[in-house]
VOBA-1610 file (N, C-alpha, C; in pm, whole numbers, padded with zeros to 5 digits, always signed):
BEGIN
Unk+06790+17808-08294Unk+06777+17784-08144Unk+06628+17746-08114Unk+06541+17826-08159Unk+06396+17807-08132Unk+06360+17663-08184Unk+06392+17639-08306Unk+06363+17502-08357Unk+06419+17392-08282Unk+06550+17410-08241Unk+06608+17291-08160Unk+06537+17283-08034Unk+06496+17392-07968Unk+06429+17389-07841Unk+06289+17326-07857Unk+06221+17350-07963Unk+06092+17296-07983Unk+06104+17139-08004Unk+06196+17104-08085Unk+06212+16965-08123Unk+06245+16880-07998Unk+06331+16945-07911Unk+06379+16881-07783Unk+06269+16865-07690Unk+06170+16958-07683Unk+06058+16945-07598Unk+05970+16829-07632Unk+05969+16786-07762Unk+05892+16673-07813Unk+05946+16532-07761Unk+06077+16534-07737Unk+06138+16401-07715Unk+06103+16330-07586Unk+06063+16403-07478Unk+06021+16331-07358Unk+05892+16249-07386Unk+05811+16286-07488Unk+05694+16210-07525Unk+05593+16196-07424Unk+05571+16310-07351Unk+05461+16319-07260Unk+05341+16378-07332Unk+05236+16411-07245Unk+05118+16457-07297Unk+05128+16598-07358Unk+05207+16683-07290Unk+05225+16818-07346Unk+05320+16820-07463Unk+05416+16723-07459Unk+05514+16715-07569Unk+05436+16679-07699Unk+05356+16577-07681Unk+05286+16510-07803Unk+05177+16628-07852Unk+05103+16685-07765Unk+04993+16774-07811Unk+05050+16901-07855Unk+05169+16952-07795Unk+05234+17071-07837Unk+05288+17049-07981Unk+05348+16923-08013Unk+05401+16893-08146Unk+05278+16897-08240Unk+05161+16838-08201Unk+05059+16840-08283Unk+05003+16970-08319Unk+04997+17068-08222Unk+04942+17187-08251Unk+05023+17279-08335Unk+05160+17274-08304Unk+05257+17363-08365Unk+05280+17312-08516Unk+05296+17176-08539Unk+05315+17134-08670Unk+05189+17157-08754Unk+05074+17153-08700Unk+04946+17183-08770Unk+04935+17320-08825Unk+05028+17409-08771Unk+05017+17554-08817Unk+05051+17557-08958Unk+05122+17456-09011Unk+05175+17463-09147Unk+05063+17438-09242Unk+04944+17380-09193Unk+04822+17361-09280Unk+04761+17490-09314Unk+04806+17606-09260Unk+04753+17733-09299Unk+04793+17771-09444Unk+04902+17707-09492Unk+04951+17724-09634Unk+04843+17660-09718Unk+04794+17736-09820Unk+04685+17672-09909Unk+04739+17567-09997Unk+04665+17457-10008Unk+04682+17345-10093Unk+04803+17251-10058Unk+04917+17316-10036Unk+05040+17232-10007Unk+05066+17205-09858Unk+04988+17279-09770Unk+05011+17273-09634Unk+04991+17145-09570Unk+04881+17073-09608Unk+04852+16945-09555Unk+04960+16837-09597Unk+05015+16852-09721Unk+05114+16761-09768Unk+05242+16779-09693Unk+05278+16898-09673Unk+05407+16932-09593Unk+05389+16873-09457Unk+05283+16890-09389Unk+05262+16838-09250Unk+05282+16694-09247Unk+05206+16620-09344Unk+05224+16477-09346Unk+05364+16425-09377Unk+05439+16511-09458Unk+05576+16470-09489Unk+05665+16484-09364Unk+05630+16595-09283Unk+05715+16608-09156Unk+05671+16502-09056Unk+05547+16477-09055Unk+05506+16367-08957Unk+05561+16222-08998Unk+05568+16205-09124Unk+05594+16070-09174Unk+05470+15977-09157Unk+05366+16035-09171Unk+05234+15957-09160Unk+05124+16054-09155Unk+05011+16021-09083Unk+04890+16110-09085Unk+04870+16168-08954Unk+04961+16154-08859Unk+04956+16219-08728Unk+05094+16212-08669Unk+05116+16284-08563Unk+05243+16276-08477Unk+05254+16137-08417Unk+05358+16068-08465Unk+05365+15928-08409Unk+05520+15883-08416Unk+05550+15758-08412Unk+05685+15716-08400Unk+05785+15770-08501Unk+05749+15772-08629Unk+05840+15824-08737Unk+05866+15970-08703Unk+05774+16050-08662Unk+05797+16186-08624Unk+05897+16201-08510Unk+05885+16118-08408Unk+05980+16121-08291Unk+06124+16090-08339Unk+06137+15991-08425Unk+06270+15951-08471Unk+06332+16067-08555Unk+06254+16123-08639Unk+06310+16245-08713Unk+06347+16369-08626Unk+06272+16388-08527Unk+06290+16501-08433Unk+06417+16471-08351Unk+06429+16345-08311Unk+06558+16304-08235Unk+06681+16330-08314Unk+06680+16289-08444Unk+06794+16313-08528Unk+06821+16460-08557Unk+06715+16531-08575Unk+06741+16680-08596Unk+06784+16747-08462Unk+06733+16706-08350Unk+06780+16760-08225Unk+06929+16731-08200Unk+06978+16627-08260Unk+07118+16587-08239Unk+07209+16682-08335Unk+07154+16700-08461Unk+07235+16776-08566Unk+07239+16921-08549Unk+07117+16980-08514Unk+07110+17127-08518Unk+07198+17201-08422Unk+07233+17144-08299Unk+07328+17208-08215Unk+07471+17222-08277Unk+07506+17139-08373Unk+07629+17149-08446Unk+07625+17277-08537Unk+07507+17293-08594Unk+07486+17416-08684Unk+07500+17537-08592Unk+07442+17537-08477Unk+07450+17655-08392Unk+07597+17676-08343Unk+07662+17561-08315Unk+07805+17584-08279Unk+07894+17646-08399Unk+07857+17600-08522Unk+07924+17658-08640Unk+07907+17814-08646Unk+07779+17849-08622Unk+07746+17995-08626Unk+07818+18069-08520Unk+07828+18016-08403Unk+07904+18077-08286Unk+08048+18098-08326Unk+08107+17998-08391Unk+08251+18006-08436Unk+08264+18120-08537Unk+08166+18127-08629Unk+08167+18236-08733Unk+08151+18373-08661Unk+08068+18379-08560Unk+08043+18503-08490Unk+08175+18551-08426Unk+08246+18461-08359Unk+08371+18493-08297Unk+08475+18538-08400Unk+08477+18471-08513Unk+08576+18500-08618Unk+08552+18637-08669Unk+08418+18675-08691Unk+08397+18815-08732Unk+08423+18917-08638Unk+08416+18882-08511Unk+08442+18975-08398Unk+08594+19012-08412Unk+08677+18896-08423Unk+08817+18921-08433Unk+08864+18996-08558Unk+08783+18973-08668Unk+08817+19041-08798Unk+08776+19192-08796Unk+08640+19207-08763Unk+08576+19340-08781Unk+08586+19423-08646Unk+08598+19355-08537Unk+08578+19425-08404Unk+08436+19434-08359Unk+08423+19483-08242Unk+08290+19505-08179Unk+08243+19644-08185Unk+08108+19659-08163Unk+08054+19792-08165Unk+08077+19855-08024Unk+08037+19973-08013Unk+08050+20051-07887Unk+07923+20137-07857Unk+07890+20170-07746Unk+07771+20251-07707Unk+07752+20376-07790Unk+07857+20437-07842Unk+07843+20558-07919Unk+07825+20536-08074Unk+07843+20407-08105Unk+07837+20365-08251Unk+07930+20440-08341Unk+08053+20464-08284Unk+08155+20533-08358Unk+08262+20438-08399Unk+08298+20427-08524Unk+08408+20341-08569Unk+08541+20377-08503Unk+08604+20274-08450Unk+08730+20298-08381Unk+08833+20193-08413Unk+08889+20203-08528Unk+08979+20102-08584Unk+09121+20115-08523Unk+09136+20223-08453Unk+09276+20248-08402Unk+09296+20233-08252Unk+09173+20183-08184Unk+09175+20175-08049Unk+09130+20039-08002Unk+09197+19943-08038Unk+09160+19805-08007Unk+09234+19771-07874Unk+09171+19668-07806Unk+09236+19600-07691Unk+09232+19451-07715Unk+09314+19377-07657Unk+09336+19238-07665Unk+09207+19158-07628Unk+09175+19051-07695Unk+09057+18969-07664Unk+09089+18899-07530Unk+09206+18852-07508Unk+09246+18802-07371Unk+09350+18895-07302Unk+09340+18921-07187Unk+09242+18868-07092Unk+09114+18950-07068Unk+09092+19062-07140Unk+08983+19155-07113Unk+08857+19086-07138Unk+08833+19041-07266Unk+08703+19003-07303Unk+08668+18844-07245Unk+08786+18777-07229Unk+08769+18645-07178Unk+08720+18645-07027Unk+08782+18738-06959Unk+08746+18758-06813Unk+08596+18808-06799Unk+08563+18896-06892Unk+08427+18955-06900Unk+08328+18845-06925Unk+08359+18761-07027Unk+08265+18654-07069Unk+08257+18540-06961Unk+08370+18512-06897Unk+08367+18410-06793Unk+08280+18461-06675Unk+08285+18591-06641Unk+08209+18645-06536Unk+08054+18619-06572Unk+08011+18651-06695Unk+07884+18640-06738Unk+07834+18488-06733Unk+07928+18403-06776Unk+07908+18270-06780Unk+07885+18209-06641Unk+07961+18247-06543Unk+07947+18205-06405Unk+07810+18252-06344Unk+07765+18380-06379Unk+07639+18420-06325Unk+07536+18330-06389Unk+07540+18294-06514Unk+07438+18215-06581Unk+07440+18080-06506Unk+07553+18019-06489Unk+07559+17885-06431Unk+07503+17879-06290Unk+07525+17989-06212Unk+07469+17996-06078Unk+07311+17981-06086Unk+07254+18061-06176Unk+07102+18052-06192Unk+07061+17919-06250Unk+07137+17870-06348Unk+07098+17744-06412Unk+07110+17628-06314Unk+07218+17625-06239Unk+07230+17509-06141Unk+07137+17525-06021Unk+07096+17651-05997Unk+06995+17662-05886Unk+06860+17600-05931Unk+06832+17612-06058Unk+06702+17552-06102Unk+06724+17396-06116Unk+06837+17347-06162Unk+06862+17217-06184Unk+06868+17143-06046Unk+06928+17182-05949Unk+06947+17111-05822Unk+06841+17134-05712Unk+06768+17246-05725Unk+06677+17290-05617Unk+06531+17284-05659Unk+06503+17341-05785Unk+06358+17343-05828Unk+06363+17293-05973Unk+06394+17166-06004Unk+06393+17119-06143Unk+06265+17118-06206Unk+06149+17113-06137Unk+06015+17108-06200Unk+05956+17227-06201Unk+06020+17340-06161Unk+05955+17471-06149Unk+05893+17526-06285Unk+05979+17506-06387Unk+05942+17557-06527Unk+05871+17459-06606Unk+05862+17332-06558Unk+05795+17230-06634Unk+05652+17226-06619Unk+05579+17139-06695Unk+05435+17125-06697Unk+05405+16980-06633Unk+05319+16972-06528Unk+05290+16839-06468Unk+05232+16739-06566Unk+05159+16783-06675Unk+05103+16701-06769Unk+05203+16623-06850Unk+05329+16672-06857Unk+05427+16612-06933Unk+05493+16495-06872Unk+05450+16462-06744Unk+05485+16340-06685Unk+05394+16230-06712Unk+05282+16262-06780Unk+05191+16159-06825Unk+05229+16107-06963Unk+05246+15979-06982Unk+05288+15928-07114Unk+05190+15988-07229Unk+05241+16012-07351Unk+05166+16069-07464Unk+05050+15964-07491Unk+04927+16026-07508Unk+04803+15954-07535Unk+04731+16033-07639Unk+04720+15983-07763Unk+04642+16053-07873Unk+04501+16063-07846Unk+04447+15982-07757Unk+04298+15972-07735Unk+04261+16077-07619Unk+04353+16133-07545Unk+04317+16218-07439Unk+04387+16358-07462Unk+04306+16457-07472Unk+04361+16597-07498Unk+04372+16670-07363Unk+04484+16726-07335Unk+04490+16803-07209Unk+04391+16919-07211Unk+04346+16964-07094Unk+04256+17071-07083Unk+04307+17200-07142Unk+04437+17221-07117Unk+04503+17352-07164Unk+04640+17312-07215Unk+04648+17324-07343Unk+04782+17296-07412Unk+04868+17428-07426Unk+04977+17412-07355Unk+05069+17525-07351Unk+05223+17484-07385Unk+05293+17568-07461Unk+05428+17526-07491Unk+05510+17554-07372Unk+05646+17537-07389Unk+05737+17563-07282Unk+05741+17723-07261Unk+05796+17753-07137Unk+05785+17898-07098Unk+05849+17996-07189Unk+05953+17955-07269Unk+06032+18046-07356Unk+05953+18071-07474Unk+05841+17996-07509Unk+05774+18019-07628Unk+05634+18092-07597Unk+05607+18120-07471Unk+05465+18168-07424Unk+05439+18306-07487Unk+05533+18402-07501Unk+05499+18529-07557Unk+05454+18525-07711Unk+05518+18428-07785Unk+05480+18413-07924Unk+05352+18330-07940Unk+05328+18244-07846Unk+05209+18165-07833Unk+05086+18262-07802Unk+05108+18358-07718Unk+05004+18453-07691Unk+04967+18535-07815Unk+05072+18576-07897Unk+05050+18652-08021Unk+04967+18560-08115Unk+05002+18421-08116Unk+04935+18331-08213Unk+04780+18334-08171Unk+04751+18311-08049Unk+04620+18304-07999Unk+04542+18436-08006Unk+04614+18554-08017Unk+04547+18680-08014Unk+04468+18705-08144Unk+04507+18632-08248Unk+04430+18653-08369Unk+04326+18541-08392Unk+04200+18574-08416Unk+04095+18476-08423Unk+04105+18391-08551Unk+04169+18445-08647Unk+04192+18375-08788Unk+04317+18287-08777Unk+04316+18164-08821Unk+04432+18067-08810Unk+04546+18128-08894Unk+04522+18158-09020Unk+04623+18227-09112Unk+04688+18345-09051Unk+04592+18442-09004Unk+04640+18559-08938Unk+04730+18536-08820Unk+04683+18437-08741Unk+04765+18404-08618Unk+04907+18347-08663Unk+04920+18269-08756Unk+05047+18214-08793Unk+05127+18324-08852Unk+05070+18413-08933Unk+05144+18525-08995Unk+05196+18622-08878Unk+05116+18638-08777Unk+05145+18731-08667Unk+05258+18665-08584Unk+05252+18533-08562Unk+05349+18474-08473Unk+05486+18473-08529Unk+05494+18429-08662Unk+05619+18426-08732Unk+05673+18576-08766Unk+05572+18660-08784Unk+05607+18802-08816Unk+05675+18863-08692Unk+05631+18817-08569Unk+05685+18872-08442Unk+05828+18833-08435Unk+05867+18716-08483Unk+06002+18660-08478Unk+06095+18739-08590Unk+06035+18738-08707Unk+06110+18790-08821Unk+06134+18944-08804Unk+06031+19010-08745Unk+06042+19156-08722Unk+06160+19185-08638Unk+06179+19104-08527Unk+06299+19125-08447Unk+06430+19102-08518Unk+06436+19000-08611Unk+06564+18983-08689Unk+06590+19090-08777Unk+06487+19139-08855Unk+06501+19242-08955Unk+06539+19370-08878Unk+06483+19406-08757Unk+06505+19525-08698Unk+06650+19529-08646Unk+06701+19419-08598Unk+06832+19411-08549Unk+06939+19420-08668Unk+06890+19369-08778Unk+06985+19372-08902Unk+06985+19508-08965Unk+06876+19587-08969Unk+06867+19710-09035Unk+06901+19838-08942Unk+06882+19813-08815Unk+06897+19928-08723Unk+07045+19952-08705Unk+07093+20061-08734Unk+07235+20106-08720Unk+07266+20187-08590Unk+07158+20262-08543Unk+07175+20338-08433Unk+07205+20257-08301Unk+07318+20263-08234Unk+07343+20184-08121Unk+07264+20244-08000Unk+07243+20166-07900Unk+07158+20212-07786Unk+07257+20299-07701Unk+07226+20432-07696Unk+07306+20520-07616Unk+07239+20531-07475Unk+07319+20513-07373Unk+07254+20506-07235Unk+07192+20640-07188Unk+07234+20749-07260Unk+07180+20880-07231Unk+07058+20910-07311Unk+07024+20826-07403Unk+06903+20849-07485Unk+06780+20803-07410Unk+06709+20888-07345Unk+06602+20864-07248Unk+06487+20796-07334Unk+06461+20856-07458Unk+06345+20804-07538Unk+06373+20657-07572Unk+06491+20628-07640Unk+06521+20497-07667Unk+06509+20394-07557Unk+06570+20434-07443Unk+06568+20340-07322Unk+06427+20323-07277Unk+06341+20426-07284Unk+06202+20415-07237Unk+06125+20322-07328Unk+06143+20331-07460Unk+06072+20239-07553Unk+06113+20102-07531Unk+06240+20081-07511Unk+06291+19940-07494Unk+06230+19883-07360Unk+06226+19967-07256Unk+06177+19921-07125Unk+06030+19877-07138Unk+05951+19969-07211Unk+05803+19935-07225Unk+05791+19808-07303Unk+05875+19792-07408Unk+05864+19674-07490Unk+05901+19549-07410Unk+06000+19563-07321Unk+06042+19437-07246Unk+05926+19408-07139Unk+05861+19501-07078Unk+05749+19477-06986Unk+05636+19416-07064Unk+05603+19469-07178Unk+05504+19412-07271Unk+05525+19269-07310Unk+05654+19239-07340Unk+05701+19101-07377Unk+05679+19003-07259Unk+05706+19052-07136Unk+05682+18972-07014Unk+05528+18949-06999Unk+05452+19059-07026Unk+05303+19038-07014Unk+05250+18935-07110Unk+05308+18939-07232Unk+05266+18834-07331Unk+05297+18699-07280Unk+05411+18677-07221Unk+05445+18550-07164Unk+05342+18501-07055Unk+05306+18596-06974Unk+05215+18558-06868Unk+05084+18531-06924Unk+05036+18606-07027Unk+04907+18577-07092Unk+04905+18442-07159Unk+05011+18417-07221Unk+05023+18283-07295Unk+05010+18154-07204Unk+05040+18173-07074Unk+05019+18062-06987Unk+04882+18046-06934Unk+04799+18145-06965Unk+04655+18127-06922Unk+04559+18078-07032Unk+04459+18023-06998Unk+04362+17969-07102Unk+04308+18081-07190Unk+04264+18036-07307Unk+04205+18138-07404Unk+04065+18178-07366Unk+04049+18246-07254Unk+03918+18291-07208Unk+03926+18445-07171Unk+03813+18503-07157Unk+03813+18644-07116Unk+03849+18650-06966Unk+03927+18753-06933Unk+03976+18874-07009Unk+04118+18850-07086Unk+04171+18719-07069Unk+04309+18702-07119Unk+04311+18716-07282Unk+04210+18689-07345Unk+04202+18701-07492Unk+04213+18845-07538Unk+04134+18930-07456Unk+04126+19071-07492Unk+04269+19135-07453Unk+04322+19094-07340Unk+04451+19154-07300Unk+04566+19107-07401Unk+04551+18984-07449Unk+04649+18933-07550Unk+04649+19017-07682Unk+04526+19045-07715Unk+04507+19129-07836Unk+04581+19270-07829Unk+04561+19328-07711Unk+04615+19463-07684Unk+04764+19456-07670Unk+04814+19346-07600Unk+04964+19323-07592Unk+05030+19298-07715Unk+04964+19206-07800Unk+05023+19172-07932Unk+05032+19298-08019Unk+04917+19386-08020Unk+04926+19503-08099Unk+05034+19600-08053Unk+05052+19607-07924Unk+05153+19690-07862Unk+05300+19643-07910Unk+05316+19513-07912Unk+05440+19453-07948Unk+05481+19508-08086Unk+05399+19502-08184Unk+05434+19553-08333Unk+05445+19701-08328Unk+05355+19767-08251Unk+05362+19916-08248Unk+05493+19969-08191Unk+05540+19906-08085Unk+05661+19952-08024Unk+05780+19915-08108Unk+05778+19809-08191Unk+05887+19775-08271Unk+05887+19887-08392Unk+05762+19916-08437Unk+05759+20017-08549Unk+05810+20148-08501Unk+05780+20193-08369Unk+05824+20313-08313Unk+05975+20315-08308Unk+06036+20203-08261Unk+06185+20189-08257Unk+06252+20203-08399Unk+06181+20148-08502Unk+06228+20163-08632Unk+06237+20303-08685Unk+06115+20372-08665Unk+06101+20520-08704Unk+06193+20602-08625Unk+06213+20574-08495Unk+06301+20657-08420Unk+06443+20646-08464Unk+06483+20525-08500Unk+06621+20499-08559Unk+06635+20587-08684Unk+06533+20577-08782Unk+06532+20651-08902Unk+06550+20803-08881Unk+06473+20850-08781Unk+06479+20991-08751Unk+06621+21037-08705Unk+06681+20951-08614Unk+06811+20987-08573Unk+06914+20979-08685Unk+06898+20894-08782Unk+06986+20888-08896Unk+06980+21017-08978Unk+06847+21060-09006Unk+06834+21185-09080Unk+06884+21308-09008Unk+06859+21306-08874Unk+06900+21416-08798Unk+07068+21423-08789Unk+07128+21311-08785Unk+07278+21307-08799Unk+07328+21363-08929Unk+07256+21317-09040Unk+07297+21360-09173Unk+07278+21508-09195Unk+07165+21568-09146Unk+07136+21702-09157Unk+07224+21790-09073
//
């Protein structure tokens, strides 16, 4: 989904699209020896240009079908294995029908989403966009402040928090991979009565929003120092969540 969103942001071919693609694809050059060759292979040349745009357009068309396939697999596994519950207790004898219970619940969530979505589309369509992206792409003019779309700002802040290029790339991708690994390995469900777990998640959520706010600002003081503290807190809070889950597992076994 993140890859599809990034590729789609390049397609308008405005100033922010062009320079955002240049900055993000250049991160691959952090790989020793082979990095520059991979970047030129992705570009189809020696810079972001027309071959890059054509490749991104094709991928932006194909990747949603991959996402749709994963959604179908997700629903198939839910039907086969069942869903979890807040107490994380297996309940193979207490099933309810998918329709109408879950369909009504999902339709309610979908309607709330569409109300917000159409509110942005019809009333404030430019609210989340960047004005520089209405300027046609120009390789000879660099925007004063290159920023990605709003949904990438927290990870962009983590990237900029590290002064070393390789360290920044590792930190940014590590922030994404850590979330995936934690959700795959953590077995303890979120119990609404667990004050410690809820508190850690709340602080993590606030810190994530802070990273997004910092990512939208230029890399100047005091935003750089605040980004370093927020990026460190991001990984510390995830580590605390992992250790707290391990502690709960050992406590239940004992």
